[in-house]
N, C-alpha and C positions, 0 to 999 in steps of 0.2 A: 503495499498500499504504500509505504513511504516512499517506494522508487518510482512510482506512478505518479504520485504528484509532482515529486523531485524533477521528471521527466517534464510534466505539462508546466512546471514552473521555467524550466531551461527554453521551453518553446514559447512562453510569453517575454521572457527575456531577449531572444532574437527578433520575435515578431515585434518587440517595444523599439528597438533599433531603428528596423525595418520601417516601422510606422511612423518616426520622428524623420526619418529622411523621408518618407512620400510627402509627409505635411509640410515638409521643408524648415522644422527646426534644426535639423541638421544636413547635409551637402555633401559636394565632393570636399570643398577644401574648408570645410570642420565643420564648427558649431556654429548657426545661425542667428539661435536666440537663446542665447545663455542660461535668460530663466526661465524661459519655457523648458529646457533641457533638465534645468535645476529640480525645477520641480515635478516633471514626468519622472526621472530617476526616483527622487524621493520618495513619492508616494508610492512607485513599485518596490522599495527596498523596506519601505513601512510596512507595508503590507503583506511582502513574504515572512516578515521577521515576526510578525503578529501569528500570521497563519501557522507559520512551522512552530511556532512556542502552543500555541492549541493544540495540532496534533500531536504533538509528542506527548503531549498531557494526555490525551483521546487515548493513546495506541497504549497509554501506559494502563489504563482503568480497567481492564481485563482482568492483568495481573493481581490490579488490588483488587478487585472483586472476589478474586480466587482467594485472597490474604484474608479481608474480611470473615469469609464463611468459615476459612479456618480457625480464626481468634474466635468465630461465635461459637463454634464448636468447643472450643476450648474455656469456654465462661469468661474471657475476656470482653472488653469495650475498645472498639475501635475509633479512634478520632483525624480526620482526615482534614489537612491544612492544604488551601487552594489559594490564588491571587485573585483570578478572572471567574467568573459568573456566568458570560453571555447575556448578560440582561438587558444590554444594549441592541443587540442584534436578534433578541426575543421579542422585543416590544419593537421593535421595527415590523419583523414578518407578521406579529398579533395584527397590527396594526390595519393590514391588508386584509386580514378576515373577518368577517361580518362577526357581531359578538353571538349573533344565536347558535354558530358553526361550533362554538369554543366548550361545547358538550361533547362532542366527537369529531377530534380535529386531526387534522391530516397535515401535519406541515414540517417542512426539511430544516431545522435549527441544526446547522453543526459550523465547523471552524471552514467550512467550505465557502459560504456564504459571505464571508470577510473578501475574498478574491474575487467573487461575481462581485461583488459591490465596488471594489476598485475597478473591474473592467467596467463596468456600467456606467461609473461616473468620473473616474481617475484616469483610464487611459488616454494617450494623447490623440486625439481625434480632429481637433480642430484645424483648419488649415490656415499657412502662413506663407507670406508672397516676400520672394528675396527682395531687397533693394540697397542701394547705394546711398550711405551716410554722407554730410558733409566733406569729413575727411576721408573719402575714399573706403572706407571699410565695406563689405558684403555682410549685412546681417535680415534679416526676415521680422516680419510687424504680421501683426493677424489680420486675415480677411474678415471683412467685415460686409453683409449686402441688409440694408435696409434695417441697418440698427440693431442683426442677429448677425451671431458668427457663422460662418460657413464649415462646414465639417468636409474633411476630406476621404471621397468615395475608399480609397485603398484603405486607411487608416481606419476605416469603419466597418471595411470586409473582413480585415484581420481582427479585430476585436469581437464582432461578430462569431468567428469562428473557433476561438478562446475561448467563449461563451460554452458554445455546443460541445466542445473538448471538454472542458472542466463537469459539463451538465451531465457528461457520462461516466464520468469517474466516481468509485461508490462514496456515500455521504459517510463523515466520521462523526457521531454524535460526542457532544460536549461532555467532559468528564460527572460533573455536575449530575446532569441530565440522566447519565448512565447510572448512576450510583441510587439516587432517589428512583428513580422508576425500577431497578433491579430489585430493591431490597423495600421499596413501598414508606410511605410517611407513618406509617405503627413503628418503624424500626429505625427511622434516621431524623435525628434533628439537624435540621437546618440552620445555622446560625450566618447569615447572609445579607447582603442589603436589598437583595430581590423583594419587589413587593407583588410578584406573581412568578406563578412556576407551573410546568405543564407535568401532570403525575401519572399515570397509570391506575385505572381502576376497571375493576373486575379480574375473571381469570379466563383463561383458556381463548375460544372462539369469542367469547363473551367482553374480551379485555378491550378497551379504549382508552383514550388520551384526552384528557378533559384538563383546562386551562382553571388553576386554583387560585384564591386571591390569600395575600399574606397582610395578616392585620400589623398595624405599627409596632406592636408589643410581641410579634411571635419570636423575635429572636430570645427574649425574656424569657417564653413560656416555654420554647424547646429546652433551651439550655438547662432550666427546671426539669422539665422532662426526661434529661439526660441523666443529671445527678440524683433524679428519684429512682433510677435504672427502669424508669419505662419505656425508652429506647435505648438500643443498646450502641448507636451508630452515632456519629457527631461530625459532621463536616462544616469546616468554617472557612469562611475568607478574611481579606483584611477589616470588613465591617465589623466583623465578629472575633478579632484578633486583639480588638481592645477593651481592656477593664473589665473582664470576665475572665472567669476560672475552670476547666475542665478538669481538674487532678483528681486523686480520689482521696477528695476529703473525708476526714475521721468524722463529722459532721453529716455528711451526706450518705443516702442509704447506697447510692452505688460506689461501692470502693474495689470493684474489681480493677484489674492491670489495665490500663491504660497502653494500647500497641497505635502510635501516633506516628502516620504517614505523613511525609513530607512530597506530598503528590506533585507543587506544584510553589518551588523556592521565591519564584519573583527576581526580581532584580533591586528590591530592598533589602540591606544585610540588616538593619535596624529592626525592620519589620517581621523578618524571617526569624529573627533571633525569640522578637517577642512572641512569637506566633507556636514557638516552640514551649517557649516559659506558661506556656497556660496550660500545661498539663501536668506540670512539675514545681510544686510550693512546697513551703512547708506546712506542718500538720495533715501530712499526704499517709495512708495506710502503705502505700510502698510508691516508688518512683514508677513511672513511665518506659517505654521501650521504643524508643526512635528508630523508625525506619525510613529513612530516606529510599524515591524508587527512582531509577534511572532503567531507560533502554539501550541496548545494546549498537544502537544507532550511533555513527562517529561524529554526525552533527551537532549531536544533544550535548556535546563539551564546549559548543557556542554559547549555551545558556546556563552550563553549570560555571564556564570560567569568572563568567562576572558576576556573579554571586560570591562563589569563593575568594574571588580576591578582595570582593570588599568583606567580608565578613573577616578576613585576615585581618585589613583595614580596621575594623571595629575591633577587633582584639589587642591590636598594635596601640591604638587609642586606650582603651578603656582598660586595659588589663596591663600591659607593657609589655606583650607577648604577641607576637602574630598567629602564634600556633594556637592558640585557645580562643581566635572570634569563631571560628567554625564550629566550636564543640565537638572536633572530631570525625563531624557526617562527611566532611569532602580529604581528598587525599591533595597533596601536594601538588603531584600530575594533572589534578583536574584545573589548575590557575593555567590557560594560556595566556595569561597578560604581565607574567615574570620575564625577567633581563632575558632568562635563560630561554625563553618563548619568542621572544623577538627574535632572537639573533637564529635560533633554528628558524623563524619563519624567511628572513633574510639569505641565510644560506640556500633555502628552499628556491627562492627567485632566485638566484645566481646559476642554480644548477639548471632550474629552467631556463635560462638565458642561456644557456653552455649547451642545452639539449641532453643533459644527462638524466635527466626522469623518465623512464620506462614509461612507456603508456598513457603519456602526456605532454604535448609538445606548448610551447610557448603561446602560440596562437590560439591553443584548444583551450587552454589556461583562461587567458584573458575573455574567450568568449564567453564562455561558463560563469567567469567571476563578474562581468565586467568592470576589472580594473584595469590601468595602464602601466606597462612595468618598463617602458621604452619610450623613448625622444630619439632626436634624428642624432644623438650624440653613443645612443646605444643603454644600455642598464642605465636607469635614472637613480642618481644620488639621493632622491628624496623620495624613497618607495613606500607605499600604504603600509601603515601600522598592523 
């Protein structure tokens, strides 16, 4: 599945360059409209990073579900820490569906929609026209007709083909929805910022998806239900990681062992550590078992690296030791932003330039990554970090 979506993004990347050339944002002489090119690249990279972050989290969820089932069988309580809930995407999709259909809803709310949204609204399809400014520099400007921007037919054709290609790929349900719909609201306490959610009602052939509203006090009541041992599973986001405790409190009915899964660490080191502290307090029957979840997809190191580095920095600031910031959850090699990692990256660039990397040429690398490693003088001195 990951390879399929990675291939789709490679196609989008190649079509993005072709669309910008067809729309006269770029040309044979180079960039004709730097601002438009920068906006197009920025929107693409933002959509790509967001999508693959959600995709990796969703891919880990089936393994997490199996681990939770084992926890329940062992008489433990499971706590899942996430960052994103997909609420904005869900609300956008629900706004397109009549409320009378919400009691038996058919809707595809998956991270794939982020890419579809990018293609529909941010893929460069506006036509530009080349012109020479007063200083003799070749540039381009938007084409407007009757006050409306003119669309480039070739770029629009490429966009529509990409949307069709993505629509044929398998959907990837969000992690939060997978867990709530798998175990049900009788087992799962949700402590997030969502005001609505889609839950499964009924069993077997009679099962249906229903939109359920959450009261403003839902986080308090669901936390209480978890601490009272009415719910054996708790999942919380950043909205539920502030000011609440989920530990095996000696004053609470639920004193089971907490198995705390770090499903989605996010980008904020302090928020990640704060979330981990929710299940590890004083006056507890027993300390929690922390279990960070990762895939064997090499690209996930891109996400783990940033949080690992920031946790090390946080440890250096708060305790005077870099090694203590991550609470032992990450290994030193997970940090790809160390001096050693930077040196290794520069060596890779040099080997690519010399043609010493088997199976990957310099041209193929630049096409796949969008990076430019050379100029008229050879390998650049200022290489990408």
